[in-house]
C-alpha positions as CSV (number, residue, x, y, z in Angstrom):
1,X,7.0,-12.2,26.3
2,X,4.9,-10.2,23.7
3,X,2.2,-11.6,21.6
4,X,4.6,-11.0,18.7
5,X,7.5,-12.9,20.2
6,X,5.2,-15.7,21.3
7,X,3.7,-16.3,17.9
8,X,7.0,-16.3,16.1
9,X,8.8,-18.5,18.6
10,X,6.0,-21.0,18.8
11,X,5.8,-21.6,15.0
12,X,9.6,-21.7,14.7
13,X,10.0,-24.3,17.5
14,X,11.8,-22.1,20.0
15,X,11.0,-22.0,23.7
16,X,8.1,-19.9,24.9
17,X,6.3,-19.2,28.1
18,X,3.2,-20.6,26.5
19,X,1.5,-20.7,23.1
20,X,-0.6,-17.7,21.9
21,X,-4.4,-17.6,22.6
22,X,-5.8,-16.1,19.3
23,X,-9.1,-16.3,17.5
24,X,-7.9,-17.4,14.0
25,X,-11.5,-17.6,12.8
26,X,-14.0,-15.6,14.8
27,X,-14.0,-12.8,17.3
28,X,-14.5,-9.3,15.8
29,X,-13.7,-10.9,12.4
30,X,-17.0,-12.9,12.4
31,X,-19.7,-12.1,14.9
32,X,-22.8,-13.8,13.6
33,X,-25.9,-11.6,13.1
34,X,-28.1,-13.5,15.6
35,X,-25.3,-13.1,18.2
36,X,-25.3,-9.4,17.7
37,X,-29.1,-9.4,17.9
38,X,-29.0,-11.1,21.2
39,X,-26.1,-9.2,22.7
40,X,-26.1,-5.7,21.2
41,X,-22.5,-4.3,20.9
42,X,-20.9,-7.8,20.9
43,X,-19.2,-7.2,17.5
44,X,-17.0,-4.5,18.9
45,X,-16.4,-6.1,22.4
46,X,-16.1,-9.8,21.9
47,X,-12.2,-9.9,21.6
48,X,-11.9,-8.1,25.0
49,X,-14.7,-10.2,26.6
50,X,-13.0,-13.5,25.5
51,X,-9.4,-12.3,26.0
52,X,-8.1,-12.8,22.5
53,X,-4.6,-11.8,22.0
54,X,-2.9,-10.1,18.9
55,X,-4.7,-8.4,16.0
56,X,-7.1,-9.5,13.3
57,X,-6.7,-13.4,13.3
58,X,-4.1,-13.0,16.0
59,X,-1.5,-11.7,13.6
60,X,-2.1,-8.4,11.7
61,X,-2.2,-7.4,8.0
62,X,-1.5,-4.0,6.4
63,X,-4.0,-2.1,4.4
64,X,-1.8,-2.2,1.3
65,X,-3.7,-3.5,-1.7
66,X,-2.1,-6.7,-2.9
67,X,-4.9,-7.6,-5.3
68,X,-6.2,-5.9,-8.5
69,X,-6.2,-2.1,-8.3
70,X,-8.3,0.5,-10.2
71,X,-11.3,-1.8,-10.1
72,X,-13.8,1.0,-9.2
73,X,-17.3,0.6,-8.1
74,X,-19.2,-2.6,-9.3
75,X,-22.3,-2.3,-11.3
76,X,-25.5,-3.8,-9.8
77,X,-27.1,-6.0,-12.4
78,X,-29.8,-7.3,-10.1
79,X,-31.0,-6.9,-6.5
80,X,-33.7,-8.5,-4.4
81,X,-34.4,-8.8,-0.7
82,X,-32.1,-11.9,-0.6
83,X,-29.2,-11.2,-2.9
84,X,-27.3,-8.7,-5.2
85,X,-25.7,-9.7,-8.6
86,X,-22.7,-7.4,-9.3
87,X,-20.4,-6.9,-12.3
88,X,-16.9,-5.7,-11.6
89,X,-14.6,-3.6,-13.7
90,X,-12.2,-6.6,-14.2
91,X,-15.0,-8.4,-15.9
92,X,-16.1,-10.8,-13.0
93,X,-19.7,-11.2,-12.1
94,X,-20.7,-12.5,-8.7
95,X,-23.7,-13.1,-6.5
96,X,-23.7,-11.7,-2.9
97,X,-26.2,-13.3,-0.6
98,X,-27.6,-11.1,2.1
99,X,-28.0,-13.9,4.7
100,X,-26.8,-17.5,5.4
101,X,-23.3,-18.9,5.9
102,X,-22.1,-18.7,2.3
103,X,-22.4,-15.2,1.0
104,X,-20.4,-15.1,-2.3
105,X,-20.4,-17.0,-5.6
106,X,-18.6,-16.0,-8.7
107,X,-20.6,-16.9,-11.8
108,X,-18.4,-15.2,-14.5
109,X,-14.6,-15.1,-14.2
110,X,-12.6,-12.2,-15.7
111,X,-9.9,-14.2,-17.6
112,X,-11.0,-16.7,-20.3
113,X,-8.0,-16.4,-22.6
114,X,-4.6,-14.6,-23.1
115,X,-6.3,-11.4,-24.3
116,X,-8.2,-11.0,-21.1
117,X,-5.1,-11.7,-19.0
118,X,-3.2,-9.0,-20.9
119,X,-5.9,-6.5,-20.2
120,X,-6.0,-7.4,-16.6
121,X,-2.2,-7.1,-16.3
122,X,-2.1,-3.7,-18.0
123,X,-5.0,-2.1,-16.2
124,X,-5.1,-3.7,-12.7
125,X,-1.6,-5.1,-11.8
126,X,0.6,-2.0,-11.8
127,X,3.0,-2.3,-9.0
128,X,3.7,1.4,-9.0
129,X,0.1,2.4,-8.6
130,X,0.2,4.8,-5.6
131,X,-3.4,4.0,-4.7
132,X,-2.2,0.6,-3.5
133,X,-1.0,2.3,-0.3
134,X,-3.6,3.9,2.0
135,X,-3.6,7.6,2.6
136,X,-2.7,7.1,6.2
137,X,0.2,4.9,5.5
138,X,2.7,7.1,7.2
139,X,0.6,7.1,10.5
140,X,0.3,3.3,10.1
141,X,4.0,3.0,9.9
142,X,4.4,4.7,13.2
143,X,1.9,2.2,14.8
144,X,3.6,-0.8,13.2
145,X,7.0,0.2,14.5
146,X,5.8,0.1,18.1
147,X,3.3,-2.9,17.8
148,X,3.5,-5.9,20.1
149,X,1.6,-8.2,17.7
150,X,2.9,-10.2,14.7
151,X,2.4,-8.5,11.3
152,X,2.3,-10.1,7.8
153,X,3.2,-9.3,4.3
154,X,0.3,-10.6,2.1
155,X,0.4,-12.6,-1.0
156,X,-2.7,-13.5,-3.0
157,X,-1.4,-17.0,-3.7
158,X,0.6,-18.6,-6.5
159,X,-2.3,-20.8,-7.3
160,X,-4.8,-18.7,-5.5
161,X,-4.2,-15.5,-7.6
162,X,-4.8,-17.3,-10.8
163,X,-7.7,-19.2,-9.4
164,X,-9.4,-15.9,-8.6
165,X,-9.1,-14.8,-12.2
166,X,-10.0,-18.0,-14.1
167,X,-11.9,-20.2,-11.6
168,X,-10.7,-23.7,-10.7
169,X,-12.1,-25.5,-13.7
170,X,-10.6,-23.3,-16.4
171,X,-7.4,-23.0,-14.5
172,X,-7.0,-26.8,-14.3
173,X,-7.6,-27.2,-18.0
174,X,-5.1,-24.3,-18.8
175,X,-2.4,-26.1,-17.0
176,X,-2.4,-28.5,-20.0
177,X,-3.7,-26.3,-22.8
178,X,-1.6,-23.2,-22.3
179,X,1.0,-23.8,-19.5
180,X,3.1,-20.7,-20.5
181,X,0.0,-18.6,-19.7
182,X,-0.3,-20.1,-16.2
183,X,3.5,-19.6,-15.6
184,X,3.2,-16.0,-16.8
185,X,0.2,-15.2,-14.5
186,X,1.9,-16.8,-11.4
187,X,5.2,-15.2,-12.1
188,X,3.8,-11.7,-12.8
189,X,1.8,-11.6,-9.7
190,X,4.8,-12.6,-7.5
191,X,6.9,-10.0,-9.3
192,X,4.4,-7.4,-8.3
193,X,4.2,-8.6,-4.6
194,X,8.0,-8.7,-4.2
195,X,8.2,-5.1,-5.6
196,X,5.6,-3.8,-3.2
197,X,7.2,-5.8,-0.3
198,X,10.5,-4.1,-1.0
199,X,8.9,-0.7,-0.3
200,X,7.2,-1.9,2.8
201,X,10.2,-3.6,4.5
202,X,12.2,-0.4,4.0
203,X,9.9,1.1,6.6
204,X,8.5,-1.7,8.7
205,X,9.9,-5.0,10.2
206,X,7.5,-7.9,9.4
207,X,7.1,-11.3,11.1
208,X,5.6,-13.5,8.4
209,X,4.4,-13.8,4.8
210,X,1.0,-15.1,4.4
211,X,-0.1,-16.7,1.1
212,X,-3.7,-17.5,0.3
213,X,-4.1,-20.6,-1.7
214,X,-7.3,-22.5,-1.2
215,X,-6.1,-25.2,-3.6
216,X,-7.5,-28.4,-2.1
217,X,-10.8,-30.3,-1.6
218,X,-11.5,-33.0,0.9
219,X,-9.8,-35.3,-1.7
220,X,-6.5,-33.4,-1.6
221,X,-4.7,-30.8,-3.7
222,X,-6.2,-29.9,-7.1
223,X,-2.8,-30.5,-8.9
224,X,-0.3,-33.3,-8.8
225,X,3.1,-33.1,-7.0
226,X,4.8,-32.8,-10.4
227,X,2.7,-29.8,-11.4
228,X,3.2,-28.2,-8.0
229,X,7.0,-28.5,-8.3
230,X,6.9,-27.1,-11.9
231,X,4.4,-24.3,-11.6
232,X,4.5,-23.3,-7.9
233,X,7.8,-24.2,-6.3
234,X,9.9,-21.6,-8.2
235,X,7.7,-18.7,-7.0
236,X,7.7,-20.1,-3.4
237,X,11.5,-20.3,-3.6
238,X,11.6,-16.6,-4.6
239,X,9.3,-15.8,-1.6
240,X,11.5,-17.8,0.7
241,X,14.6,-16.0,-0.6
242,X,13.0,-12.7,0.1
243,X,12.0,-13.8,3.6
244,X,15.6,-15.0,4.4
245,X,17.1,-11.7,3.1
246,X,14.8,-9.6,5.3
247,X,14.9,-11.7,8.5
248,X,11.2,-12.9,8.1
249,X,11.0,-16.4,9.7
250,X,7.6,-17.5,8.9
251,X,6.0,-18.3,5.5
252,X,2.4,-19.2,6.2
253,X,0.0,-20.8,3.8
254,X,-3.8,-20.7,4.0
255,X,-5.6,-23.5,2.2
256,X,-8.9,-25.2,2.9
257,X,-9.5,-28.8,2.2
258,X,-7.3,-31.8,2.9
259,X,-3.8,-30.3,3.1
260,X,-1.8,-32.9,5.0
261,X,-0.1,-34.2,1.9
262,X,0.2,-30.6,0.5
263,X,2.1,-29.7,3.6
264,X,5.1,-31.8,2.5
265,X,5.3,-30.1,-0.9
266,X,4.9,-26.7,0.7
267,X,7.7,-27.5,3.2
268,X,9.9,-28.6,0.4
269,X,9.3,-25.3,-1.5
270,X,10.3,-23.2,1.6
271,X,6.9,-22.8,3.4
272,X,7.3,-23.1,7.2
273,X,3.7,-23.1,8.4
274,X,0.1,-23.9,7.2
275,X,-3.5,-23.5,8.4
276,X,-6.4,-24.2,9.1
277,X,-6.3,-28.0,8.8
278,X,-10.1,-28.6,8.5
279,X,-11.1,-31.6,10.4
280,X,-14.2,-32.2,8.2
281,X,-11.8,-32.6,5.2
282,X,-9.8,-35.3,6.9
283,X,-6.8,-33.3,8.2
284,X,-5.1,-34.8,11.2
285,X,-2.7,-32.6,13.2
286,X,-0.8,-35.5,15.0
287,X,-0.2,-37.2,11.6
288,X,1.1,-34.0,10.0
289,X,3.3,-33.4,13.0
290,X,4.8,-36.9,12.8
291,X,5.4,-36.7,9.1
292,X,6.7,-33.1,9.0
293,X,8.1,-32.1,12.3
294,X,9.5,-28.8,11.0
295,X,6.2,-27.3,9.8
296,X,4.2,-24.9,12.0
297,X,0.5,-25.7,12.4
298,X,-2.4,-23.3,13.2
299,X,-6.0,-24.5,13.7
300,X,-7.0,-28.1,13.5
301,X,-9.8,-28.0,16.1
302,X,-13.2,-28.9,14.7
303,X,-15.7,-25.9,14.5
304,X,-18.6,-28.2,14.2
305,X,-18.5,-29.4,17.8
306,X,-19.8,-26.0,18.9
307,X,-23.2,-26.8,17.3
308,X,-23.6,-29.8,19.7
309,X,-22.9,-29.3,23.4
310,X,-20.4,-28.9,26.2
311,X,-19.4,-32.7,26.2
312,X,-18.4,-32.5,22.6
313,X,-16.6,-29.2,23.1
314,X,-14.7,-30.5,26.1
315,X,-13.5,-33.4,24.1
316,X,-12.3,-31.3,21.2
317,X,-10.6,-28.7,23.4
318,X,-8.9,-31.6,25.1
319,X,-7.1,-32.4,21.9
320,X,-5.3,-29.0,22.1
321,X,-3.4,-30.1,25.1
322,X,-1.9,-33.0,23.1
323,X,-1.2,-30.8,20.1
324,X,0.5,-28.1,22.0
325,X,2.9,-30.7,23.5
326,X,3.9,-31.7,20.1
327,X,5.4,-28.3,19.4
328,X,5.2,-25.7,16.7
329,X,1.4,-25.6,17.2
330,X,-1.0,-22.6,17.7
331,X,-4.5,-23.9,18.7
332,X,-7.5,-22.5,17.0
333,X,-10.7,-23.4,15.0
334,X,-10.4,-25.0,11.6
335,X,-12.6,-22.3,9.9
336,X,-15.4,-19.8,10.4
337,X,-18.3,-20.7,12.8
338,X,-21.5,-21.5,11.1
339,X,-24.9,-20.0,12.0
340,X,-26.1,-23.2,13.8
341,X,-23.8,-22.2,16.7
342,X,-25.2,-20.3,19.6
343,X,-22.9,-17.6,21.2
344,X,-23.0,-19.4,24.5
345,X,-21.3,-22.5,22.9
346,X,-18.7,-20.4,21.1
347,X,-17.9,-18.6,24.4
348,X,-17.7,-21.8,26.3
349,X,-15.4,-23.3,23.6
350,X,-13.1,-20.3,23.8
351,X,-13.0,-20.1,27.5
352,X,-12.1,-23.7,27.8
353,X,-9.4,-23.3,25.1
354,X,-8.0,-20.3,26.9
355,X,-7.8,-22.4,30.2
356,X,-5.8,-25.0,28.2
357,X,-3.4,-22.5,26.8
358,X,-2.8,-20.8,30.2
359,X,-2.3,-24.0,31.9
360,X,0.5,-24.9,29.6
361,X,2.5,-21.8,30.5
């Protein structure tokens, strides 16, 4: 069974020889600087060393730009030994820290009113912008057609896309102050995504659609079920209809925070899987599985135990055995590893997890 088949069949509840062993968060996607300093070359060899399967997180993404285009090179407003402050052509300003676990903070958002949105829409959201496709797209198509790993169509999120233009606080007020604007922004972005996807599925078969939302804190979703159904459900139904038409079985949503309750709303709207189910935010994989037996789950293993020791790691990895038996579950960390984790602990965690996966074959 290929990595591609195993991933799709696991998340859709069909028989598999075993579940996938993928990094989700980590591997070549996130080798910490002190790991690379201790083990030169680790950043390019870690996936092979630990035996990770698949591509990128375990499933691949294309290089097609699904975000704002024609944004050019940002202007450096300030730079020091520790950080850079950048102003982007869309109007946003952010701080990029040069070290530490949290590298990025937006301090000025590009959309403050309808006029800002209309400028963004006209200048940066053209679906027919040829620069959205990489120059080597024809060569990539050849690779994709012969791949053995799952490949996604990307969506910047129904909530997530607007959040990245307005920031959470302004967006949450705008739901009440100008709901038509929120509807328009969400609908326009999904229109663009569907247009680009139509071009892509004409050349490549895809396995999943991934939507980035990050619409929850440890207290749950930022919007109510009523607001979700009014503003988000219609666009997810459009995404689900596209997926059904083109034989794509998985619609996967990425959201941090406590998403156990959100999973029910997503499932109702047509979503079939979610991740990463952060333990520190209160997510509980067995509870979600019991409440929503038809939703696929990725992640749910506490990254923080890797900062402690082997006893804590063994206990957390042991949970994966139980979760796998529940079905529709792909084991993985619940987010990126922090800098207090030595590589030896990360390696131990992943080697133990691989043993669990292979023992369930």
